[in-house]
C-alpha positions in Angstrom: 4.6 11.7 1.2 3.4 9.0 -0.1 3.3 5.5 1.0 6.1 2.7 0.1 5.1 -1.2 0.5 8.0 -3.3 1.6 9.3 -6.6 0.9 7.4 -7.5 4.2 4.1 -8.2 1.9 2.6 -11.4 1.4 -0.1 -10.2 -1.2 -3.1 -10.3 0.6 -5.0 -7.6 -1.0 -6.9 -6.2 2.4 -4.5 -2.7 1.1 -6.5 -3.0 -2.3 -10.1 -1.9 -0.8 -8.8 0.4 1.8 -6.9 3.0 -0.6 -9.6 5.8 -1.5 -7.6 6.3 -3.8 -7.2 3.7 -6.2 -3.2 4.4 -5.0 -2.7 0.7 -5.1 -2.4 -1.9 -7.9 -1.0 -5.8 -8.4 2.3 -6.1 -9.4 3.8 -10.0 -10.2 2.1 -11.8 -7.5 3.4 -8.2 -4.5 1.4 -4.9 -4.3 2.5 -1.6 -4.9 1.5 2.4 -4.3 1.2 4.8 -7.2 3.4 7.7 -5.6 1.5 9.8 -8.1 -1.5 8.8 -6.6 -1.2 8.7 -3.0 -2.7 11.1 -0.2 -0.7 9.9 2.5 -3.7 9.2 4.3 -2.0 5.5 5.6 -5.5 4.2 5.6 -3.4 1.2 4.1 -0.9 0.5 6.4 -3.5 0.5 9.4 -5.4 -2.8 7.3 -1.9 -4.9 6.6 -1.4 -7.6 9.0 2.0 -7.8 8.2 2.5 -3.3 8.1 4.1 -4.3 4.4 3.2 -0.4 3.6 5.3 2.9 5.3 5.6 6.2 4.7 9.1 6.3 1.7 10.5 8.6 3.9 
């Protein structure tokens, strides 16, 4: 199951560099995760200062 970035995102970009499969991109000042590319590794969640990336339910 892919991760999704919540509205808590502050657009710091920390998660982008951590994503091994380049599934994260910026969209209108916030970052989004492409669920087709995300491999559910959780690396983005581990580095986010506001815990915005979460597993989709």
